[in-house]
C-alpha positions as CSV (number, residue, x, y, z in Angstrom):
1,M,17.6,163.6,-34.0
2,N,18.4,164.2,-38.2
3,T,16.2,166.3,-40.6
4,N,14.8,163.5,-42.5
5,I,13.4,161.9,-39.1
6,N,11.6,165.3,-38.2
7,S,10.0,165.3,-41.6
8,N,8.4,162.1,-41.4
9,I,7.5,162.6,-37.8
10,T,5.8,165.7,-39.0
11,D,4.2,164.1,-42.2
12,I,2.7,161.4,-39.8
13,I,1.2,164.0,-37.3
14,D,-0.4,166.5,-40.4
15,Q,-1.7,163.2,-42.0
16,H,-3.4,161.8,-39.0
17,L,-4.1,164.7,-36.7
18,P,-7.8,165.1,-38.0
19,L,-8.4,161.4,-37.2
20,I,-7.0,162.0,-33.6
21,E,-9.0,165.0,-32.8
22,K,-12.2,163.1,-33.7
23,I,-11.5,160.8,-30.9
24,P,-13.7,162.4,-27.8
25,N,-11.1,163.2,-24.7
26,K,-11.2,160.2,-22.2
27,A,-10.1,160.0,-18.5
28,P,-8.2,156.8,-17.9
29,E,-10.9,155.2,-16.2
30,Q,-12.8,155.3,-19.3
31,A,-10.4,153.1,-21.1
32,N,-12.9,149.9,-20.9
33,L,-15.2,152.2,-23.2
34,D,-14.6,150.6,-26.1
35,S,-16.9,149.3,-29.1
36,P,-17.1,145.7,-27.8
37,S,-17.6,147.1,-24.3
38,I,-20.4,149.4,-25.7
39,A,-21.9,146.8,-27.8
40,L,-22.0,144.4,-24.7
41,F,-23.7,147.0,-22.9
42,E,-26.3,147.6,-25.9
43,Q,-27.2,143.8,-26.0
44,N,-27.6,143.7,-22.1
45,F,-29.7,146.5,-21.8
46,M,-31.8,145.5,-24.5
47,Q,-32.4,142.1,-22.9
48,L,-33.0,144.1,-19.4
49,W,-35.6,146.2,-21.2
50,Q,-37.4,143.3,-22.2
51,E,-37.5,142.0,-18.6
52,I,-38.3,145.3,-17.1
53,T,-41.2,146.0,-19.5
54,H,-42.7,142.3,-19.4
55,S,-42.6,142.5,-15.4
56,F,-44.3,145.8,-15.4
57,E,-47.2,144.7,-17.8
58,K,-47.5,141.3,-16.0
59,L,-48.1,143.0,-12.4
60,L,-50.4,145.4,-13.9
61,Q,-52.5,142.7,-15.4
62,E,-52.4,140.7,-11.8
63,V,-53.6,143.9,-10.1
64,R,-56.4,145.0,-12.9
65,K,-57.6,141.2,-12.1
66,K,-57.8,142.0,-8.2
67,R,-58.7,145.4,-8.4
68,Q,-62.6,144.3,-7.3
69,N,-60.8,142.4,-4.7
70,V,-61.3,143.1,-0.6
71,D,-57.7,144.7,0.6
72,I,-56.7,142.2,3.4
73,D,-54.7,145.0,5.4
74,L,-57.7,147.4,5.3
75,K,-60.0,144.7,6.4
76,K,-58.3,143.5,9.1
77,Q,-57.5,147.0,10.4
78,V,-61.0,147.9,10.1
79,E,-61.9,144.7,12.4
80,V,-59.3,145.8,14.9
81,T,-60.5,149.4,15.1
82,L,-64.3,149.0,15.3
83,Q,-63.4,146.6,18.2
84,V,-61.7,149.0,20.0
85,C,-64.4,151.7,19.0
86,R,-67.0,149.4,20.8
87,T,-64.8,148.4,23.8
88,Y,-63.5,152.1,24.5
89,T,-66.5,154.3,24.1
90,G,-65.6,157.1,26.2
91,I,-69.2,157.4,27.4
92,P,-69.2,158.5,31.4
93,S,-70.9,156.6,34.2
94,I,-74.1,158.1,35.7
95,D,-72.2,159.1,38.8
96,E,-69.7,161.0,36.5
97,I,-72.6,162.8,34.9
98,E,-74.5,164.0,37.8
99,R,-71.1,165.3,39.2
100,R,-70.8,167.2,36.1
101,V,-74.4,168.5,36.0
102,E,-74.1,169.9,39.7
103,I,-71.2,171.8,38.2
104,E,-72.6,172.9,34.7
105,N,-76.3,173.1,36.4
106,S,-77.7,172.1,33.2
107,Y,-78.4,168.5,31.7
108,E,-78.4,170.2,28.2
109,I,-75.2,171.7,28.3
110,V,-73.8,168.6,30.1
111,Y,-75.4,166.3,27.4
112,E,-74.1,168.2,24.4
113,K,-70.3,168.6,25.9
114,Y,-70.8,164.8,26.1
115,L,-72.1,164.2,22.7
116,N,-68.9,166.2,21.7
117,E,-66.4,164.6,23.5
118,V,-67.6,160.7,23.0
119,R,-67.6,161.9,19.1
120,T,-63.9,163.1,19.2
121,Y,-63.1,159.8,21.3
122,F,-64.4,157.5,18.3
123,L,-62.7,159.6,15.8
124,Q,-59.3,159.1,17.2
125,H,-60.0,155.5,17.2
126,L,-60.9,155.9,13.6
127,S,-57.7,157.5,12.8
128,S,-55.9,154.0,13.2
129,L,-57.3,153.1,10.0
130,D,-54.4,155.0,8.8
131,D,-52.3,151.9,9.6
132,G,-53.9,149.6,7.3
133,L,-54.2,152.3,4.1
134,K,-50.1,152.7,4.7
135,R,-49.5,148.9,4.7
136,S,-51.7,148.7,1.5
137,L,-49.9,151.2,-0.3
138,E,-46.2,150.1,0.9
139,Q,-47.5,147.0,-0.9
140,V,-47.7,148.5,-3.9
141,K,-44.3,150.4,-3.9
142,S,-42.7,147.5,-2.7
143,Q,-44.3,145.3,-5.8
144,I,-42.5,148.2,-8.0
145,A,-39.2,148.2,-6.2
146,E,-38.9,144.4,-6.2
147,I,-39.0,144.6,-10.0
148,L,-36.5,147.2,-10.5
149,I,-34.2,145.7,-8.0
150,T,-34.4,142.1,-9.4
151,K,-34.3,143.5,-12.9
152,T,-32.0,146.2,-12.9
153,E,-28.7,147.1,-11.5
154,L,-30.5,150.4,-9.6
155,G,-30.1,148.2,-6.2
156,K,-26.6,149.3,-6.1
157,L,-27.6,152.6,-5.4
158,T,-29.0,151.9,-2.0
159,D,-29.7,148.8,0.4
160,S,-33.1,149.8,1.0
161,K,-36.2,148.3,-0.1
162,G,-40.0,149.1,-0.8
163,S,-41.2,152.8,-0.6
164,E,-37.5,153.7,0.6
165,F,-36.2,152.8,-2.5
166,I,-38.6,154.3,-4.6
167,K,-37.5,157.6,-2.4
168,I,-34.0,157.1,-2.9
169,L,-34.4,156.9,-6.7
170,A,-36.7,159.6,-7.2
171,T,-34.0,162.0,-5.5
172,E,-30.8,160.4,-7.2
173,I,-32.1,160.2,-10.8
174,P,-30.8,163.7,-12.3
175,D,-33.2,166.2,-13.1
176,Q,-32.0,165.9,-17.0
177,L,-30.9,162.3,-18.3
178,I,-31.2,163.7,-21.7
179,P,-29.5,167.0,-21.8
180,G,-31.9,169.6,-22.1
181,V,-34.8,167.7,-21.4
182,P,-36.7,167.2,-18.0
183,S,-36.3,163.5,-17.3
184,K,-39.8,161.7,-17.4
185,L,-38.4,159.1,-15.4
186,K,-37.4,161.4,-12.3
187,V,-41.1,162.8,-12.7
188,A,-42.5,159.4,-12.3
189,F,-40.5,158.2,-9.5
190,Q,-41.4,161.5,-7.5
191,I,-45.4,161.2,-8.0
192,L,-44.7,157.6,-6.8
193,A,-42.2,158.4,-3.9
194,E,-44.7,161.2,-2.8
195,L,-47.9,159.5,-3.2
196,E,-49.7,159.0,0.2
197,L,-52.9,156.8,1.1
198,N,-54.2,157.9,4.4
199,Y,-57.3,157.9,6.8
200,R,-58.1,162.1,6.4
201,E,-58.0,162.3,2.9
202,F,-59.6,158.7,1.7
203,I,-62.1,157.7,4.4
204,L,-62.8,160.3,7.2
205,Y,-65.1,162.3,4.6
206,R,-67.1,159.6,3.9
207,I,-67.9,158.4,7.4
208,R,-68.1,161.6,9.0
209,P,-71.8,162.2,8.3
210,H,-72.5,158.6,10.2
211,L,-71.3,160.6,13.2
212,D,-74.3,163.2,13.1
213,G,-76.2,161.5,15.8
214,L,-73.0,162.3,18.1
215,T,-73.1,165.7,17.2
216,P,-75.4,168.4,19.1
217,Q,-78.3,169.7,17.8
218,Q,-78.6,167.7,14.4
219,A,-81.9,165.9,13.0
220,Q,-80.3,162.6,14.0
221,T,-79.3,163.2,17.8
222,L,-81.7,161.8,20.3
223,K,-83.4,164.8,22.3
224,L,-83.7,164.9,26.1
225,T,-87.0,164.8,27.7
226,I,-88.6,167.6,29.7
227,L,-87.8,166.3,32.8
228,P,-84.0,164.7,31.9
229,S,-81.8,162.6,34.2
230,A,-78.2,161.3,34.5
231,E,-79.7,157.8,33.3
232,Q,-81.2,159.6,30.2
233,V,-78.1,161.2,28.9
234,F,-76.3,158.2,29.8
235,L,-78.5,156.2,27.6
236,N,-78.9,158.4,24.7
237,L,-75.1,158.3,24.5
238,K,-75.2,154.7,24.4
239,I,-78.0,154.5,21.5
240,A,-76.1,156.9,19.7
241,H,-72.5,155.6,20.1
242,A,-74.0,152.4,19.0
243,E,-75.6,153.3,16.2
244,S,-72.7,155.3,14.8
245,V,-70.6,152.4,15.1
246,R,-73.2,150.2,13.1
247,K,-73.5,152.8,10.3
248,C,-69.8,153.3,9.9
249,E,-68.8,149.6,9.6
250,K,-71.6,149.3,7.0
251,A,-69.6,152.3,5.0
252,L,-66.3,151.2,5.7
253,K,-67.2,147.7,4.6
254,Q,-68.1,149.2,1.2
255,L,-64.7,150.7,0.9
256,L,-62.7,147.5,1.3
257,S,-62.0,147.3,-2.0
258,E,-60.6,150.7,-2.8
259,P,-57.3,150.2,-2.1
260,S,-56.9,147.7,-4.5
261,Q,-58.8,150.0,-7.4
262,V,-56.3,152.5,-6.1
263,A,-53.3,150.1,-6.4
264,F,-54.6,149.5,-10.1
265,A,-54.4,153.3,-11.0
266,I,-51.0,154.0,-9.3
267,I,-49.4,150.9,-11.3
268,E,-51.1,151.7,-14.4
269,E,-50.1,155.0,-14.4
270,F,-46.2,154.3,-13.5
271,V,-46.1,151.8,-15.9
272,D,-47.4,154.5,-18.6
273,R,-44.7,157.0,-17.2
274,T,-41.9,154.5,-17.4
275,I,-42.0,152.1,-20.3
276,R,-44.9,153.3,-22.4
277,T,-44.0,157.2,-23.1
278,A,-42.0,158.4,-25.9
279,D,-38.3,158.4,-25.5
280,V,-38.4,157.1,-22.0
281,E,-36.3,154.0,-23.0
282,N,-33.6,156.3,-23.9
283,E,-33.8,157.5,-20.4
284,W,-33.7,154.1,-19.2
285,R,-30.5,153.3,-21.0
286,I,-28.5,156.5,-19.8
287,L,-29.7,156.0,-16.4
288,L,-28.2,152.3,-16.5
289,Q,-25.3,153.4,-18.3
290,K,-24.1,155.4,-15.3
291,L,-24.3,152.4,-13.4
292,Q,-21.4,150.7,-15.6
293,P,-17.7,151.4,-14.9
294,G,-16.3,154.1,-16.5
295,W,-19.6,155.7,-17.7
296,D,-19.8,158.7,-15.4
297,D,-17.1,160.9,-16.9
298,F,-18.1,160.1,-20.6
299,L,-22.2,161.2,-19.6
300,F,-20.8,164.7,-18.9
301,Q,-19.7,165.3,-22.6
302,P,-22.8,167.0,-24.8
303,E,-25.2,164.5,-25.8
304,Q,-24.3,164.8,-29.5
305,I,-20.8,163.7,-28.7
306,Q,-22.2,160.5,-26.5
307,R,-24.8,159.4,-29.5
308,E,-21.9,159.9,-31.9
309,W,-19.3,157.7,-29.8
310,I,-22.0,155.3,-29.3
311,N,-23.4,155.0,-32.5
312,S,-20.2,155.2,-35.0
313,P,-18.9,151.8,-36.0
314,Q,-15.6,154.1,-37.0
315,Q,-14.9,155.2,-33.4
316,N,-12.7,152.1,-32.8
317,T,-10.9,152.1,-36.1
318,Y,-9.9,155.9,-35.5
319,A,-8.3,154.8,-32.1
320,N,-6.5,152.1,-33.8
321,I,-5.2,154.3,-36.7
322,A,-3.9,156.9,-34.0
323,M,-2.2,154.3,-31.7
324,S,-0.5,152.7,-34.7
325,E,0.8,156.0,-36.1
326,V,2.0,156.7,-32.5
327,D,4.0,153.5,-32.6
328,D,5.7,154.9,-35.6
329,I,6.5,158.0,-34.6
330,F,8.5,156.4,-31.3
331,A,10.2,154.0,-33.8
332,L,11.7,156.9,-35.8
333,I,13.1,158.9,-32.8
334,D,16.7,158.2,-31.9
335,F,17.1,158.0,-28.4
């Protein structure tokens, strides 16, 4: 190779090295991240963002209109549960009462023990209300999941649906989408994923006072007479149980619309956190970029480099200049 060619090559490298150095290092799989690809993604993202916000706002309006409605899942479960309570009372027969009195030698002791047993049995039946509450909450999570699956590419992460889909997203979303900033999206999905609506926290404390008639030594508890009998113990238990069922039924009917109110509150909070919070749109943009081919390694670059690369109209020019000069170098080399 002659001296003039060496000099020309050196001049070209010295002239354009600053331009080449400005181009972020890219792995081979990132070759598709040119300006047209980025522009196309941004165009698609803005359309997708509009669809997400519209769909969530529409869902929120729908549940707002229905928040005073009776929850069908809970209503059906209440009807089934109360029928089970009426059918399976746990009240002993007169013969069973008499045999137990022979062991305890006291109608009062036997009566109090049966009160506790019947009440406990009653409450065990009521715990099946959990099923209705869980179905109600699952419906809420499924509505949110359906929007995310149909309107975004997040469905690529898993074949799961409903609450399982929400749980997976809560796990898979990085702790930081914007470097150095805790992800607001992740927190929103974690809150939704961990949310539970159950009998013990939602219903039990409200209906427990209505079972005081089945609790020994309470003001509402029927007392035995001076000369008690097995028949009286049996009758008192039957009356107390029937009264407890009646009171619980009345109380439960007043709660039938509350899951609808809870659904509205849950969806409103989720919408607030995922589309109305400051900077959350940027988190969505970065999250969905991660699902695009070739973006994974690029997103490990510092955020400043990401932003400069995405936003700079010169980035493609730099690449074209650099590649043209490389061609010139090879043209000068005498193989």
